[in-house]
C-alpha positions in Angstrom: 71.5 92.2 115.9 73.0 91.9 119.4 76.5 92.3 117.9 75.5 95.7 116.3 74.0 97.0 119.5 77.0 96.0 121.6 79.4 97.5 119.1 77.4 100.8 119.1 77.5 100.9 122.9 81.2 100.2 122.9 81.8 103.0 120.5 79.5 105.5 122.3 80.7 104.8 125.9 84.0 106.8 125.7 82.2 109.7 124.1 79.6 109.8 126.9 82.2 109.4 129.6 84.3 112.3 128.1 81.2 114.6 127.9 80.2 113.7 131.5 83.7 114.4 132.7 83.9 117.7 131.0 80.5 118.8 132.4 81.5 117.8 136.0 84.9 119.5 135.6 83.4 122.7 134.4 80.8 122.7 137.2 83.6 122.1 139.8 85.7 124.9 138.4 82.7 127.3 138.3 81.9 126.6 141.9 85.6 127.0 142.8 85.9 130.3 141.0 82.8 131.8 142.5 83.8 130.9 146.1 87.4 132.1 145.5 86.1 135.4 144.1 83.8 136.1 147.1 86.6 135.3 149.5 89.4 137.3 147.8 87.5 140.1 146.2 89.3 142.7 148.2 92.7 141.3 147.5 92.0 141.1 143.8 90.9 144.7 143.7 94.0 145.9 145.5 96.3 143.9 143.2 94.7 145.5 140.2 95.0 149.0 141.7 91.3 149.7 141.5 
């Protein structure tokens, strides 16, 4: 029984790590984009010609 549990955990650990990394990365990128857009909103509008 212990062998099956440890095997299940070993198989599931990389999946959980990948999902956690993806969530953290998307959160960081979202925070980065929102702060960059508030700082450079005038520059972006002038570049687009609007």
